[in-house]
Residue frames as qw, qx, qy, qz and C-alpha x, y, z in Angstrom:
[[0.561, 0.629, -0.148, -0.518, -41.99, 78.55, 115.50],
 [0.705, -0.042, 0.674, 0.216, -41.55, 75.77, 112.96],
 [0.227, 0.454, -0.516, -0.690, -40.55, 75.87, 109.31],
 [0.643, 0.273, 0.696, -0.163, -43.07, 73.96, 107.24],
 [0.134, -0.048, 0.650, 0.747, -42.93, 73.38, 103.49],
 [0.526, 0.334, 0.172, -0.763, -46.10, 74.83, 101.94],
 [0.677, 0.283, 0.679, 0.021, -48.19, 72.41, 99.87],
 [0.138, 0.533, -0.433, -0.714, -47.23, 72.80, 96.26],
 [0.835, 0.404, 0.207, -0.310, -49.10, 71.49, 93.22],
 [0.848, 0.155, 0.349, 0.366, -47.45, 69.67, 90.35],
 [0.580, 0.481, 0.161, 0.637, -44.56, 71.58, 88.89],
 [0.152, -0.924, -0.021, -0.351, -44.73, 74.37, 91.44],
 [0.411, 0.390, -0.568, 0.598, -41.79, 75.40, 93.58],
 [0.586, -0.614, -0.513, 0.128, -42.19, 74.75, 97.32],
 [0.049, 0.699, -0.209, 0.682, -41.80, 77.69, 99.65],
 [0.432, -0.151, -0.725, 0.515, -40.93, 77.74, 103.27],
 [0.358, -0.694, -0.226, -0.582, -43.57, 79.15, 105.61],
 [0.205, 0.142, -0.705, 0.664, -42.82, 80.01, 109.23],
 [0.514, -0.572, -0.554, -0.319, -45.61, 79.17, 111.64],
 [0.012, -0.312, 0.534, -0.786, -46.14, 80.92, 114.98],
 [0.582, -0.386, -0.665, -0.264, -48.33, 78.58, 117.03],
 [0.219, 0.059, -0.619, 0.752, -47.68, 80.31, 120.38],
 [0.392, 0.052, 0.290, -0.872, -51.29, 81.55, 120.54],
 [0.535, -0.027, -0.689, -0.489, -52.93, 78.45, 119.04],
 [0.633, -0.235, 0.483, -0.557, -55.54, 76.63, 121.09],
 [0.218, 0.156, -0.950, -0.161, -55.69, 72.88, 121.11],
 [0.693, -0.037, 0.334, -0.638, -58.91, 70.91, 121.31],
 [0.156, -0.043, 0.973, 0.166, -59.96, 67.34, 120.76],
 [0.632, 0.233, 0.012, -0.739, -62.91, 66.49, 118.59],
 [0.288, -0.008, 0.949, 0.128, -64.49, 63.14, 117.76],
 [0.383, 0.678, 0.624, -0.071, -67.39, 64.75, 115.83],
 [0.139, -0.289, 0.324, 0.890, -67.35, 66.84, 112.74],
 [0.460, 0.684, 0.549, -0.143, -70.20, 68.31, 110.73],
 [0.291, -0.128, 0.428, 0.846, -69.35, 69.73, 107.29],
 [0.326, 0.782, 0.507, -0.158, -71.61, 72.27, 105.73],
 [0.405, -0.086, 0.305, 0.858, -71.02, 75.03, 103.24],
 [0.322, 0.771, 0.192, -0.515, -72.13, 78.07, 101.33],
 [0.743, 0.653, 0.093, 0.111, -71.35, 78.81, 97.69],
 [0.277, 0.852, -0.334, 0.292, -68.15, 80.48, 98.82],
 [0.108, -0.585, 0.695, -0.403, -67.00, 78.68, 101.98],
 [0.702, -0.128, -0.701, -0.002, -66.73, 75.32, 103.76],
 [0.409, -0.615, 0.317, -0.595, -67.80, 75.25, 107.42],
 [0.620, 0.023, -0.764, 0.177, -66.45, 72.61, 109.77],
 [0.539, -0.631, 0.166, -0.533, -68.17, 72.33, 113.18],
 [0.543, 0.203, -0.769, 0.270, -66.10, 70.32, 115.62],
 [0.571, -0.541, 0.216, -0.579, -67.17, 68.97, 118.98],
 [0.038, 0.252, -0.934, 0.250, -66.84, 66.24, 121.53],
 [0.753, -0.200, -0.351, -0.520, -69.50, 63.54, 121.49],
 [0.212, -0.429, 0.774, -0.416, -69.24, 62.04, 124.97],
 [0.652, 0.081, 0.691, -0.301, -71.92, 59.44, 124.17],
 [0.175, 0.359, -0.662, -0.634, -71.13, 58.18, 120.63],
 [0.160, -0.148, -0.953, -0.211, -73.54, 55.23, 120.97],
 [0.228, 0.349, 0.560, -0.716, -76.45, 57.24, 122.42],
 [0.419, 0.610, 0.672, 0.012, -79.71, 57.61, 120.62],
 [0.373, 0.502, 0.372, 0.687, -80.39, 60.12, 117.87],
 [0.193, -0.901, -0.290, -0.259, -81.61, 62.75, 120.33],
 [0.662, -0.465, -0.118, 0.576, -78.30, 63.48, 121.95],
 [0.164, 0.986, -0.009, 0.029, -76.91, 67.05, 121.83],
 [0.787, 0.025, 0.012, 0.616, -73.27, 67.58, 120.80],
 [0.109, -0.928, -0.032, 0.355, -71.83, 70.95, 121.81],
 [0.667, 0.597, 0.021, 0.445, -69.84, 72.57, 119.01],
 [0.563, -0.700, -0.015, 0.439, -66.64, 73.90, 120.55],
 [0.279, -0.444, 0.420, 0.740, -64.78, 74.94, 117.43],
 [0.620, 0.699, 0.335, -0.123, -65.89, 76.23, 114.03],
 [0.403, -0.343, 0.492, 0.691, -63.43, 76.40, 111.13],
 [0.551, 0.752, 0.288, -0.220, -64.48, 78.34, 108.03],
 [0.399, -0.362, 0.554, 0.634, -62.31, 78.06, 104.92],
 [0.536, 0.538, -0.215, -0.614, -62.69, 78.82, 101.26],
 [0.957, 0.220, 0.118, -0.149, -62.94, 75.95, 98.78],
 [0.563, 0.655, -0.462, 0.199, -59.34, 76.31, 97.66],
 [0.157, -0.542, 0.701, -0.436, -58.09, 75.85, 101.18],
 [0.825, -0.085, 0.391, -0.398, -60.55, 73.01, 101.74],
 [0.895, 0.413, -0.157, -0.054, -59.16, 71.18, 98.71],
 [0.346, 0.617, -0.618, 0.344, -55.59, 71.62, 99.86],
 [0.469, -0.400, 0.601, -0.509, -56.65, 70.45, 103.32],
 [0.934, 0.105, 0.154, -0.304, -58.35, 67.39, 101.83],
 [0.747, 0.517, -0.394, 0.142, -55.20, 66.46, 99.91],
 [0.063, 0.565, -0.665, 0.485, -53.01, 66.89, 103.02],
 [0.668, -0.244, 0.506, -0.488, -55.41, 64.81, 105.18],
 [0.943, 0.266, -0.076, -0.184, -55.63, 62.06, 102.51],
 [0.544, 0.559, -0.558, 0.282, -51.80, 61.91, 102.36],
 [0.215, -0.493, 0.645, -0.543, -51.53, 61.82, 106.20],
 [0.829, -0.084, 0.354, -0.424, -54.11, 59.03, 106.56],
 [0.865, 0.427, -0.258, -0.047, -52.53, 57.05, 103.71],
 [0.330, 0.561, -0.659, 0.376, -49.12, 57.15, 105.42],
 [0.479, -0.344, 0.604, -0.536, -50.64, 56.12, 108.77],
 [0.925, 0.105, 0.161, -0.327, -52.46, 53.18, 107.14],
 [0.732, 0.507, -0.445, 0.095, -49.29, 52.08, 105.38],
 [0.111, 0.504, -0.700, 0.494, -47.48, 52.05, 108.70],
 [0.301, -0.132, 0.728, -0.602, -50.23, 50.69, 110.97],
 [0.123, 0.302, 0.939, 0.109, -52.91, 49.09, 108.80],
 [0.132, -0.452, -0.515, -0.717, -56.25, 50.13, 107.40],
 [0.149, 0.063, 0.509, -0.845, -58.47, 52.31, 109.57],
 [0.121, -0.451, -0.844, -0.264, -62.04, 50.90, 109.66],
 [0.155, -0.173, 0.107, -0.967, -64.48, 53.78, 110.09],
 [0.685, -0.323, -0.406, -0.512, -67.51, 51.49, 110.57],
 [0.347, -0.477, 0.621, -0.517, -67.67, 50.93, 114.35],
 [0.912, -0.035, 0.203, -0.355, -69.78, 47.77, 113.92],
 [0.859, 0.400, -0.301, 0.105, -66.99, 46.16, 111.87],
 [0.224, 0.576, -0.612, 0.494, -64.38, 47.01, 114.58],
 [0.633, -0.414, 0.397, -0.520, -66.36, 45.55, 117.46],
 [0.351, 0.229, -0.908, -0.024, -65.25, 42.09, 118.34],
 [0.742, -0.391, -0.353, -0.414, -67.87, 39.65, 119.71],
 [0.413, -0.561, 0.584, -0.416, -67.59, 38.76, 123.36],
 [0.561, 0.112, -0.820, -0.037, -66.53, 35.13, 123.98],
 [0.732, -0.537, 0.021, -0.419, -68.58, 33.55, 126.80],
 [0.122, 0.457, -0.825, 0.310, -66.42, 32.04, 129.49],
 [0.764, -0.248, -0.527, -0.278, -67.61, 28.69, 130.79]]
């Protein structure tokens, strides 16, 4: 178990929350589809083994996370803060794959 400070808004007191992750499952996902209803946000996560395949590839959804919009907003803030800290330490993350690809230099 780990003690984690709960996310607190401006002017709110932080509380300590104990997490029990002994039954948590871990998965890796490089694909996420976000949909929603008027009451909930649905995140479908999966592994795209052929990210450069054509538009007709099938990606199996292995995890589905359903949260209310309040939790989604708190999650968004936590993810933004985490990515911002990572970029400050390691540089900007380019999400456009084409901009990350470096042209091959022909060897003579």
